[in-house]
C-alpha positions as CSV (number, residue, x, y, z in Angstrom):
1,M,15.4,-18.9,12.1
2,K,16.0,-21.4,8.5
3,N,12.7,-20.9,7.4
4,E,12.2,-17.9,5.1
5,S,9.6,-15.4,6.6
6,E,6.8,-13.6,4.0
7,L,8.6,-10.5,4.7
8,S,11.8,-12.0,3.4
9,S,10.2,-13.5,0.4
10,Q,8.1,-11.2,-0.6
11,V,11.5,-8.4,-0.7
12,N,13.1,-11.2,-2.8
13,E,10.8,-11.6,-5.1
14,H,10.7,-7.9,-5.5
15,W,14.4,-7.6,-5.7
16,A,14.1,-10.4,-8.4
17,W,11.0,-8.7,-9.9
18,K,13.2,-5.8,-10.2
19,Q,16.4,-7.1,-11.3
20,S,14.4,-8.7,-14.6
21,L,12.8,-5.4,-15.4
22,I,16.5,-4.2,-15.8
23,E,17.3,-7.0,-18.0
24,S,14.0,-5.8,-20.0
25,I,15.4,-2.4,-20.5
26,C,19.0,-3.3,-21.1
27,R,17.4,-5.9,-24.0
28,Y,15.5,-2.2,-25.3
29,E,19.0,-1.0,-25.4
30,D,20.2,-3.8,-27.2
31,W,17.1,-3.9,-29.4
32,L,17.6,0.3,-30.6
33,K,21.4,-0.2,-31.1
34,D,20.2,-3.3,-33.8
35,N,17.5,-0.8,-35.4
36,Q,20.0,2.3,-35.6
37,L,17.5,4.2,-32.9
38,L,19.9,4.4,-30.1
39,T,20.4,8.0,-29.2
40,E,23.2,9.6,-26.8
41,E,20.3,11.3,-25.0
42,A,18.5,8.0,-25.2
43,N,20.9,6.0,-23.7
44,S,21.9,8.6,-20.7
45,R,17.9,7.9,-19.9
46,L,18.1,4.5,-20.1
47,Q,21.5,4.1,-17.7
48,E,19.7,6.5,-15.5
49,T,16.9,4.7,-15.1
50,I,18.7,1.2,-14.6
51,N,21.1,3.0,-11.8
52,T,18.0,4.4,-9.8
53,L,16.1,0.7,-10.2
54,G,20.0,-1.2,-8.7
55,N,19.3,1.7,-6.0
56,E,16.2,1.6,-4.8
57,D,15.5,1.8,-1.6
58,T,12.3,0.9,0.9
59,L,12.0,2.6,3.9
60,I,10.1,1.2,7.1
61,A,9.7,3.7,9.8
62,F,9.0,2.3,13.2
63,V,7.2,5.3,15.6
64,G,6.0,5.6,19.0
65,E,6.4,6.7,22.4
66,F,9.4,5.4,24.7
67,S,9.1,1.7,26.1
68,R,6.4,0.6,23.5
69,G,9.0,-2.3,22.0
70,K,9.8,-0.5,18.4
71,T,13.2,-1.7,19.2
72,E,12.2,-5.1,20.5
73,L,9.8,-5.5,17.1
74,I,12.5,-4.6,15.1
75,N,15.1,-7.2,16.0
76,A,12.1,-9.9,15.9
77,L,11.1,-9.0,12.5
78,F,14.7,-8.6,11.2
79,F,17.2,-10.1,13.1
80,A,16.2,-12.9,14.7
81,D,18.2,-15.4,12.4
82,Y,21.5,-14.5,14.6
83,D,20.0,-16.1,17.6
84,Q,19.9,-12.9,20.0
85,R,19.0,-9.3,20.2
86,I,21.3,-7.1,18.3
87,L,19.8,-4.0,18.3
88,P,20.1,-3.0,22.2
89,S,16.2,-3.4,24.0
90,K,15.6,-4.5,27.5
91,A,12.5,-2.5,30.1
92,G,12.6,1.0,29.8
93,R,13.6,3.5,27.3
94,T,16.7,2.2,25.2
95,T,16.6,3.9,21.5
96,M,17.7,7.5,22.8
97,C,18.2,8.7,19.4
98,P,17.0,8.3,16.0
99,T,18.6,5.8,14.3
100,E,19.3,4.7,10.7
101,I,19.1,1.0,10.1
102,F,20.6,0.0,5.9
103,Y,23.5,-1.5,4.4
104,D,26.2,0.9,2.7
105,R,26.0,-0.3,-0.9
106,K,28.3,2.4,-2.0
107,E,31.1,2.0,0.7
108,Q,30.2,-2.1,1.4
109,R,31.0,-2.5,5.0
110,C,29.5,-2.3,8.2
111,Y,30.4,0.4,10.5
112,I,28.2,2.5,13.3
113,K,28.3,6.3,13.3
114,L,26.9,8.5,15.9
115,L,26.4,12.2,15.7
116,P,27.3,13.9,19.0
117,I,23.8,15.5,20.5
118,E,26.3,18.5,20.7
119,T,25.8,19.5,17.2
120,R,22.3,20.4,18.0
121,Q,23.3,24.2,19.2
122,A,24.1,24.6,15.6
123,D,21.7,25.2,12.8
124,T,22.9,22.8,10.7
125,S,21.2,20.3,9.0
126,L,21.4,16.8,9.6
127,R,21.3,16.1,5.7
128,E,24.3,18.9,5.7
129,L,25.9,16.9,8.8
130,H,26.0,13.6,6.8
131,E,28.3,15.0,4.3
132,L,30.4,16.3,7.0
133,G,32.3,13.3,8.2
134,D,34.2,15.3,11.2
135,W,31.4,15.4,13.3
136,W,30.6,11.4,13.4
137,H,32.0,8.8,15.7
138,E,32.4,5.7,13.8
139,I,32.7,2.0,15.2
140,D,33.9,-0.5,12.9
141,I,31.6,-3.9,13.6
142,D,31.7,-7.1,12.4
143,P,28.1,-9.4,11.2
144,K,29.7,-12.8,11.6
145,K,30.1,-12.1,15.2
146,P,26.9,-11.1,16.8
147,E,27.9,-10.8,20.4
148,S,30.6,-8.5,19.2
149,M,28.2,-6.6,17.1
150,A,25.5,-6.7,19.6
151,E,27.8,-4.9,22.3
152,A,29.1,-2.2,20.1
153,L,25.4,-1.4,18.7
154,K,24.7,-0.9,22.8
155,Q,26.9,2.4,22.4
156,V,23.6,3.8,21.0
157,S,21.7,3.9,24.3
158,R,24.2,5.7,25.5
159,V,23.1,8.6,28.0
160,K,24.5,11.3,30.0
161,S,23.6,13.5,32.6
162,V,23.3,17.2,32.1
163,T,21.6,20.1,34.1
164,P,18.0,21.2,33.0
165,K,19.2,24.2,31.4
166,Q,21.7,22.5,29.2
167,A,18.9,20.1,28.4
168,E,16.9,23.0,27.3
169,E,19.1,24.5,25.4
170,L,19.5,21.1,23.2
171,G,16.0,21.4,22.4
172,F,15.0,18.7,25.3
173,D,12.0,19.6,27.8
174,P,13.5,18.9,31.2
175,L,9.8,17.9,32.4
176,H,9.9,15.1,30.5
177,L,13.7,13.7,30.9
178,E,14.4,11.3,33.5
179,K,16.1,12.6,36.7
180,C,19.4,11.2,37.7
181,T,19.4,9.1,40.6
182,N,22.9,9.4,41.6
183,A,23.5,13.3,40.9
184,P,20.5,15.2,42.6
185,G,19.4,18.3,40.4
186,L,20.8,17.0,37.0
187,V,18.5,15.1,34.0
188,I,19.5,12.3,31.9
189,I,19.8,13.0,27.7
190,P,21.2,10.9,25.0
191,C,24.6,11.0,24.3
192,W,23.9,11.0,20.5
193,R,21.7,13.2,18.1
194,H,21.3,10.5,15.4
195,A,22.8,6.9,14.9
196,I,23.7,5.1,11.3
197,I,24.2,1.5,11.8
198,S,24.9,-0.3,7.9
199,I,24.7,-4.0,8.2
200,E,25.4,-6.5,5.7
201,H,21.8,-8.7,5.9
202,P,20.5,-10.0,3.2
203,L,17.2,-7.6,3.0
204,L,19.3,-4.8,3.8
205,K,21.5,-5.3,0.9
206,Q,18.5,-5.7,-0.8
207,G,17.3,-1.8,-0.3
208,L,15.0,-2.2,2.9
209,R,15.6,0.3,5.1
210,I,14.4,1.0,8.4
211,L,14.4,3.8,10.8
212,D,14.1,3.8,14.5
213,T,12.6,6.5,16.4
214,P,13.0,7.6,20.2
215,G,10.1,9.2,21.0
216,L,7.8,12.2,20.5
217,N,10.5,14.5,22.4
218,A,13.3,13.7,19.1
219,L,10.5,14.0,16.8
220,G,9.5,17.4,18.3
221,S,13.1,18.4,18.3
222,E,14.2,17.4,14.9
223,P,12.1,19.0,12.0
224,E,13.7,16.5,9.5
225,L,12.5,13.5,10.8
226,T,8.7,14.8,10.5
227,L,9.4,17.2,6.8
228,N,11.4,14.6,4.9
229,M,12.6,11.2,6.5
230,L,8.8,10.3,7.6
231,P,6.8,11.4,4.2
232,K,9.3,9.5,2.4
233,A,9.0,6.2,4.2
234,Q,6.4,3.2,2.1
235,A,5.5,1.9,5.5
236,V,5.1,3.8,9.2
237,V,4.5,1.5,11.6
238,F,2.8,2.8,15.0
239,V,3.6,1.3,18.1
240,L,1.9,1.0,21.5
241,A,1.7,-1.0,24.2
242,A,-1.6,-3.1,24.9
243,D,-1.3,-3.0,28.4
244,T,-2.1,1.0,28.6
245,G,-4.2,1.8,25.5
246,V,-3.8,4.7,23.9
247,T,-2.3,7.4,25.8
248,A,-2.4,10.9,26.0
249,S,1.7,11.1,24.1
250,D,0.2,8.4,22.0
251,M,-2.3,10.4,20.6
252,E,0.3,13.2,20.5
253,V,2.6,11.7,18.4
254,W,0.0,10.0,15.9
255,D,-1.8,13.3,15.5
256,N,1.1,15.3,14.8
257,H,3.7,12.8,13.1
258,I,2.0,10.0,11.4
259,G,-2.2,11.0,11.1
260,S,-1.6,13.4,8.9
261,L,0.9,12.0,6.9
262,P,-0.7,12.3,3.3
263,Q,-2.9,9.0,2.1
264,S,-1.4,7.6,-1.5
265,R,-0.5,4.1,-2.7
266,Y,2.6,4.7,-2.0
267,L,2.1,4.8,2.1
268,V,1.2,1.8,4.1
269,K,0.1,3.0,7.5
270,Y,-0.2,0.1,10.7
271,A,-0.8,0.3,14.4
272,V,0.5,-2.3,16.5
273,M,-0.7,-3.5,19.7
274,N,2.4,-4.6,21.1
275,K,2.6,-6.9,24.3
276,I,0.0,-8.7,24.3
277,D,1.4,-11.1,26.2
278,A,1.0,-9.0,29.7
279,L,-2.7,-9.5,28.8
280,W,-2.4,-13.5,28.7
281,D,-3.7,-15.0,31.9
282,D,-3.3,-18.9,32.6
283,I,-5.9,-18.3,35.4
284,D,-9.0,-16.5,33.3
285,G,-8.6,-18.8,30.4
286,P,-8.2,-18.4,26.6
287,E,-11.1,-16.9,26.0
288,A,-10.9,-14.5,28.6
289,V,-7.7,-13.5,26.9
290,S,-9.1,-13.0,23.9
291,N,-11.7,-10.9,24.5
292,S,-9.9,-8.5,25.9
293,I,-7.7,-8.5,23.4
294,D,-10.4,-8.0,20.9
295,H,-11.8,-4.5,23.3
296,V,-8.3,-3.4,23.1
297,H,-8.3,-3.8,19.2
298,R,-11.4,-2.6,18.4
299,N,-11.1,0.5,20.8
300,T,-7.4,1.6,19.0
301,A,-9.3,1.1,15.5
302,R,-11.8,3.5,17.0
303,I,-9.6,6.4,18.6
304,L,-7.0,6.0,16.1
305,Q,-9.8,5.7,13.0
306,L,-8.2,3.2,11.3
307,S,-9.3,-0.6,9.4
308,P,-9.3,-2.9,11.9
309,E,-7.2,-5.0,9.7
310,D,-4.6,-2.2,9.9
311,I,-4.2,-3.1,13.8
312,M,-2.5,-5.8,14.8
313,P,-2.3,-7.6,18.3
314,L,1.2,-9.1,18.8
315,S,3.6,-9.6,21.0
316,A,7.4,-8.6,19.8
317,K,8.8,-10.3,22.7
318,Q,7.8,-14.0,22.3
319,G,7.8,-13.2,18.5
320,L,11.3,-13.1,18.8
321,V,11.8,-16.0,21.5
322,A,9.6,-18.0,19.2
323,K,11.9,-17.3,16.1
324,V,15.0,-18.0,18.5
325,R,14.0,-21.0,19.6
326,K,12.3,-22.2,16.5
327,N,8.9,-22.5,18.4
328,Q,6.2,-22.1,15.7
329,D,3.7,-22.5,18.1
330,L,4.7,-19.8,20.1
331,L,5.4,-17.9,17.1
332,K,1.8,-18.3,15.8
333,K,0.6,-17.4,19.2
334,S,2.7,-13.9,19.3
335,G,0.8,-12.7,15.9
336,L,4.0,-11.4,14.6
337,L,3.5,-13.3,11.6
338,L,0.4,-11.3,11.1
339,L,2.0,-8.2,10.9
340,E,5.2,-9.7,8.8
341,N,2.6,-10.6,5.9
342,A,0.5,-7.7,6.1
343,L,4.2,-5.4,5.6
344,A,4.9,-8.2,3.1
345,K,2.2,-8.0,0.5
346,R,1.4,-3.8,0.9
347,L,4.8,-2.9,0.9
348,T,5.7,-5.1,-2.6
349,E,2.6,-3.7,-4.1
350,S,3.3,0.1,-2.7
351,R,6.7,-0.1,-4.5
352,E,6.1,-1.6,-7.7
353,H,3.4,0.7,-8.3
354,I,5.9,3.8,-7.7
355,I,8.5,2.3,-10.3
356,K,5.9,2.1,-12.8
357,Q,4.7,5.7,-11.6
358,R,7.9,7.8,-11.2
359,L,10.8,5.5,-12.6
360,L,9.7,3.6,-16.2
361,K,7.0,6.2,-17.4
362,D,9.5,8.1,-19.6
363,I,11.1,4.6,-20.8
364,T,7.5,3.6,-21.6
365,T,6.7,6.6,-23.4
366,M,10.1,5.5,-25.3
367,A,9.8,2.0,-25.8
368,L,6.2,2.9,-27.4
369,A,7.7,5.7,-30.0
370,S,10.4,3.5,-31.0
371,R,7.2,0.8,-31.7
372,A,5.6,3.3,-33.4
373,T,8.7,4.0,-35.6
374,I,9.2,-0.1,-36.5
375,S,5.8,-0.5,-37.4
376,G,6.0,3.0,-39.5
377,R,8.5,1.0,-41.7
378,Y,6.3,-2.8,-41.3
379,Q,3.4,-0.4,-42.9
380,M,5.5,1.3,-45.7
381,L,6.5,-2.1,-46.5
382,H,3.5,-3.6,-46.4
383,D,2.0,-0.6,-48.9
384,Q,4.7,-1.4,-51.2
385,L,4.0,-4.7,-51.4
386,E,0.1,-4.3,-52.4
387,L,1.3,-2.1,-55.4
388,L,3.9,-4.7,-56.3
389,A,1.0,-7.4,-56.3
390,N,-1.3,-4.6,-57.9
391,S,1.1,-3.9,-61.0
392,T,2.9,-5.7,-63.7
393,D,6.3,-6.0,-64.7
394,S,5.8,-2.8,-67.0
395,S,7.9,-0.3,-67.4
396,A,4.7,2.3,-66.4
397,D,4.3,0.3,-63.4
398,V,7.7,0.0,-62.0
399,T,7.6,4.2,-63.0
400,R,4.1,4.9,-61.0
401,L,5.8,2.7,-57.9
402,N,8.6,5.4,-58.0
403,E,6.6,8.4,-58.5
404,N,4.4,7.2,-55.2
405,L,8.0,7.1,-53.4
406,K,8.8,10.1,-54.4
407,R,5.8,12.1,-53.8
408,E,5.5,10.2,-50.3
409,Y,9.2,11.5,-49.9
410,S,8.4,15.1,-50.5
411,I,5.2,15.0,-48.1
412,Y,8.0,14.1,-45.6
413,Q,10.1,16.7,-46.4
414,K,7.9,18.7,-45.6
415,K,7.2,17.3,-42.5
416,L,10.7,18.0,-41.5
417,L,10.4,21.7,-42.3
418,T,7.0,21.9,-40.7
419,I,8.9,19.8,-37.3
420,K,11.5,22.8,-37.5
421,S,8.7,25.6,-37.1
422,S,7.1,23.1,-34.2
423,K,10.6,23.2,-32.5
424,N,10.4,26.9,-32.4
425,L,7.2,27.2,-30.6
426,V,7.9,24.8,-28.0
427,K,11.1,26.7,-27.2
428,Q,8.8,29.8,-27.2
429,Q,7.1,27.8,-24.6
430,W,10.1,26.4,-22.5
431,R,11.2,29.9,-22.4
432,I,7.8,31.2,-20.5
433,L,8.4,28.0,-18.4
434,N,11.3,28.4,-17.1
435,E,10.2,32.3,-16.7
436,K,7.3,31.2,-14.4
437,S,9.7,28.4,-12.8
438,S,12.5,31.1,-11.9
439,P,14.9,30.7,-8.9
440,K,15.0,34.0,-8.5
441,S,11.2,34.1,-7.1
442,L,12.3,31.4,-5.1
443,N,14.9,33.2,-3.4
444,T,13.2,36.1,-2.4
445,A,10.4,34.0,-0.7
446,I,13.2,32.4,1.0
447,F,14.9,35.3,2.2
448,E,11.6,36.7,3.3
449,A,10.5,33.5,4.9
450,H,14.1,33.4,6.7
451,H,13.4,37.1,8.1
452,K,10.3,36.9,9.0
453,L,10.7,33.6,11.0
454,R,13.5,34.4,13.0
455,S,12.0,37.4,13.9
456,S,8.7,36.3,15.3
457,W,8.8,34.3,18.2
458,S,5.3,34.0,19.0
459,T,3.2,31.1,17.0
460,L,0.5,33.5,15.8
461,G,3.4,35.1,14.2
462,M,5.3,32.1,12.6
463,G,2.0,30.8,11.9
464,R,1.7,33.8,9.7
465,A,5.0,34.1,8.2
466,I,4.4,30.4,7.1
467,E,1.2,30.4,5.5
468,K,2.6,34.0,3.6
469,F,5.7,32.1,2.2
470,F,3.4,28.9,1.2
471,L,0.9,31.3,-0.3
472,H,3.6,32.7,-2.5
473,I,5.0,29.4,-3.5
474,S,1.6,28.0,-4.3
475,N,0.8,30.8,-6.8
476,E,4.0,30.6,-8.3
477,L,3.4,27.0,-8.8
478,H,0.0,27.7,-9.8
479,H,0.9,29.5,-12.6
480,F,3.8,27.5,-13.7
481,H,0.9,25.0,-14.0
482,K,-1.6,27.2,-16.4
483,E,1.8,27.7,-18.5
484,S,2.4,23.8,-18.4
485,E,-1.6,23.0,-19.4
486,L,-1.0,25.4,-22.1
487,A,2.4,23.5,-23.1
488,N,0.5,19.9,-23.3
489,K,-2.4,21.7,-25.1
490,M,0.3,23.0,-27.6
491,L,2.3,19.7,-28.0
492,H,-1.3,17.1,-28.8
493,G,-1.7,19.8,-31.3
494,I,1.9,19.6,-32.8
495,Y,1.4,15.2,-33.1
496,G,-1.7,15.7,-33.7
497,R,-0.9,17.1,-37.3
498,F,1.8,14.1,-37.9
499,E,-0.9,11.5,-37.8
500,Q,-0.4,8.6,-39.8
501,S,-0.6,5.1,-40.3
502,G,0.9,2.6,-37.6
503,D,1.1,3.0,-33.9
504,P,0.0,6.8,-33.0
505,I,3.0,8.7,-31.2
506,K,2.5,9.9,-27.9
507,A,3.3,13.4,-26.8
508,P,5.7,13.1,-23.8
509,E,3.2,15.7,-21.2
510,L,4.6,17.4,-18.2
511,D,3.0,17.0,-14.9
512,S,3.2,19.9,-13.3
513,E,0.0,18.6,-10.5
514,R,2.3,16.5,-8.7
515,Y,4.2,19.8,-7.6
516,L,1.3,20.9,-6.0
517,R,0.7,17.8,-4.0
518,K,3.8,17.5,-2.9
519,L,3.6,21.5,-1.7
520,D,0.6,20.6,-0.1
521,D,1.7,17.6,1.6
522,L,4.3,19.9,2.6
523,H,2.7,22.4,3.7
524,I,0.2,20.2,6.1
525,Q,3.4,18.5,7.6
526,A,5.2,22.0,8.7
527,D,1.5,23.3,9.9
528,K,1.9,20.2,12.1
529,F,5.4,20.6,13.4
530,R,5.1,24.9,13.4
531,T,1.7,24.0,16.3
532,Q,3.9,21.9,18.3
533,I,6.3,24.7,19.3
534,K,3.8,25.8,21.9
535,T,6.1,29.0,23.7
536,I,8.9,29.8,21.7
537,L,11.9,30.6,24.1
538,T,15.4,31.8,23.6
539,E,16.7,28.7,24.5
540,Q,14.6,27.1,21.6
541,H,16.0,29.3,18.7
542,I,17.9,26.7,17.8
543,V,15.0,24.2,17.2
544,V,13.4,26.9,15.0
545,K,16.1,27.8,12.7
546,R,16.3,24.3,12.0
547,F,12.6,23.9,11.7
548,V,12.9,26.5,8.7
549,G,16.0,25.5,7.4
550,T,14.7,21.9,6.8
551,L,11.7,23.9,5.5
552,V,13.6,25.5,3.3
553,N,15.7,23.1,1.7
554,Q,11.9,20.5,1.5
555,V,11.0,23.7,-1.0
556,R,14.2,24.0,-2.8
557,D,14.0,19.9,-3.3
558,L,10.6,20.1,-4.9
559,H,11.9,23.1,-6.9
560,T,15.0,21.6,-8.3
561,E,13.4,18.5,-9.4
562,L,10.9,20.6,-11.4
563,R,13.8,22.9,-12.9
564,D,15.3,19.5,-13.8
565,E,12.0,18.3,-15.6
566,I,12.1,21.6,-17.8
567,T,15.6,21.1,-18.4
568,H,14.8,18.2,-20.2
569,W,11.2,19.2,-21.4
570,P,12.0,20.8,-24.7
571,N,14.4,18.2,-26.4
572,E,11.6,15.3,-25.2
573,A,8.7,16.6,-25.9
574,I,9.8,16.6,-29.8
575,R,12.4,13.9,-30.0
576,P,9.7,11.2,-30.9
577,L,8.6,13.1,-33.3
578,V,11.5,13.8,-35.0
579,Q,12.9,10.1,-34.6
580,N,9.8,8.5,-36.4
581,T,9.9,11.1,-39.2
582,F,13.6,11.0,-39.8
583,E,13.0,7.5,-39.9
584,H,10.4,7.3,-42.2
585,K,12.4,9.8,-44.8
586,R,15.0,7.2,-44.4
587,I,13.1,4.5,-45.1
588,L,11.6,6.0,-48.2
589,E,15.4,7.1,-49.4
590,Q,16.2,3.2,-49.3
591,Q,13.0,2.1,-51.0
592,M,13.6,5.1,-54.0
593,M,17.8,3.3,-54.2
594,R,16.3,-0.5,-53.9
595,L,13.4,0.4,-56.8
596,K,16.0,1.9,-58.7
597,E,18.8,-1.4,-58.1
598,L,15.5,-3.5,-59.0
599,V,15.3,-2.0,-62.4
600,Q,18.7,-1.8,-63.6
601,T,19.2,-5.5,-62.4
602,G,16.4,-6.8,-64.1
603,K,14.6,-8.1,-61.1
604,T,10.9,-9.2,-62.1
605,R,7.9,-8.4,-60.2
606,Q,7.9,-11.5,-58.3
607,Q,11.6,-11.4,-57.2
608,Q,11.0,-7.7,-55.6
609,K,7.6,-9.1,-54.1
610,A,9.8,-11.7,-52.4
611,I,12.5,-9.5,-51.7
612,T,9.7,-7.3,-49.9
613,E,8.0,-9.9,-48.0
614,K,11.5,-11.2,-46.9
615,M,11.5,-7.9,-45.2
616,L,8.2,-8.1,-43.9
617,S,9.0,-11.5,-42.0
618,E,11.8,-9.5,-40.4
619,F,9.9,-6.5,-39.4
620,E,7.3,-8.8,-38.1
621,E,9.7,-10.5,-35.6
622,N,11.3,-7.7,-34.9
623,I,8.1,-6.0,-33.5
624,R,7.0,-9.0,-31.5
625,T,10.4,-8.3,-29.7
626,I,9.5,-5.1,-28.8
627,D,5.9,-6.0,-28.0
628,A,7.3,-8.3,-25.6
629,I,9.7,-6.1,-24.3
630,C,7.0,-3.0,-23.7
631,R,4.8,-5.6,-21.9
632,D,7.7,-6.5,-19.5
633,I,8.8,-3.2,-18.8
634,Q,5.2,-1.9,-18.4
635,M,4.8,-4.9,-16.2
636,P,3.7,-8.3,-16.6
637,G,-0.7,-8.5,-16.3
638,K,-1.3,-5.1,-16.3
639,S,-3.3,-4.1,-19.2
640,N,-2.5,-1.7,-22.4
641,N,-4.7,0.4,-24.4
642,N,-1.9,1.3,-26.4
643,K,-3.5,0.6,-30.0
644,I,-0.5,-2.2,-31.6
645,I,-0.7,-3.3,-35.2
646,D,-2.3,-6.5,-36.1
647,L,0.5,-8.5,-38.0
648,E,-2.2,-11.1,-38.8
649,H,-4.8,-9.1,-39.8
650,A,-1.8,-7.4,-42.2
651,K,-1.2,-10.9,-43.2
652,N,-4.2,-11.4,-44.0
653,N,-4.3,-8.1,-45.9
654,R,-1.4,-9.8,-47.8
655,K,-3.1,-12.4,-49.2
656,K,-6.2,-10.7,-50.6
657,A,-3.8,-8.5,-52.3
658,M,-2.1,-11.3,-54.1
């Protein structure tokens, strides 16, 4: 459709906002260079943030039982501009394997990659298989030829016939599979275990990723979907059929995979009552239809314990038809716009909050520390101007100015010595933190977990092994958390001893609580997945192995993230203080040299004042620049409680001093 949807508009605005943010960080980098404050470490951190912002993705997962219209909904939301169905969607089961849809910005090409279902017989994880290109069947697609692209995408829904025993060995429950009509005794399974589709589409190019799941069976057989991919989604759309309501299998999907996802500002959950067109009735009239939809709506909200605003009655089929035929009345009646608008608003809010909390924390701390340094320069020049204003051209006054500068210089020399001892304290604490997060303890817990989980083929035995594994990791993290709190307390004490005029310098803290929260969330997800495995048979050993492997990889990832933060912490902890103190020392040296030069050249007090005032004006402009950069980085419209020098107040004080 020619008219841009609200979702497209919001994604475009979010993309533009990120580009503006990247420009602000680049301006900050230039500002650091101009003020001789850009270190190699700071430059590396800035570039890392810029790269992360440029490659940041937004994942929307569509989850539900088969034949609920998930794929049709994806077509209607994202691919109606092709004026036809791009993803295979028809009555019955079409999406047979989990499908990721995105644009490969690294390779910058369009393709379909399909992983054979036979790879389930190995305990290799999907993440590892992503790196093994030989396993994947690849098809090139041309987005400029929608018909041929749609034909190629039909490969995703290919199926094959196998015996019930073979299906069981691949992790399927034969009771939930369709019977093969042409070959009695055989059942139908998907040809592919996983599909990856790269399409050059405006929203996908800007970082939107879509996950289409084929139903309960795939979610129960692929631990990585439950433990890794779904928790990483920023939005989960749970698709139901309005004409059947919430069925028992729908509730199983909800309870085991969606309802248990952690509540946070980062995750948006919606339930979609699809196929409301099945309730449209030309005989009973619009009011009866509206009452019928309203009844199903209220009942769904009660069963899922969701707010009614988070449940969207719609018809994906009619929404797609309306967009293809450019029928605005039908589009409004389909209810599709309600979901588009809700996703547009909540997704962008969630992504911007994540960026602020996870990506910009270090950059904000750096920018405020830089501002503290430059405002310290301003304050020192301002103090010097006051001394000049209260002095005469006598040699005694010049001597007094020189002595004041030397006295302050001596103080900063002592501060530098104190910083050396502070560095030693930080290193001592870092060694303790390093020991508390040692990979040795994690590897021991993983070894024991592997041994006990693989030898415990009962639900009870698995439960005990998992609880012991998480208890071990949790105890280790709690010990680390206590030490990190001591480290933060020590750091605040160090920074408190360096209080000075101008902006306060914020001590970079270790945030260990977020790792405890992540572990708790993973524990909940793992426990939910474990309880789905009602009876562990020999044929299901491979599913258990994948479950154990995925669980271990998730904990390893968490531990690696923690270790990376600890590695950077010693330098990050003291860097703002060292930078600020060295800068003040350098300024004092420059001022003493300038005072000596002024005496030697015979400049009067008024001439000295004029030179100092000019420098102050330059600093004022410099501070205004960094203030603007700080505001842009911390997001426009957000409150900032950090203390900022009041330049107007400083100017008034200067006038009074004269």
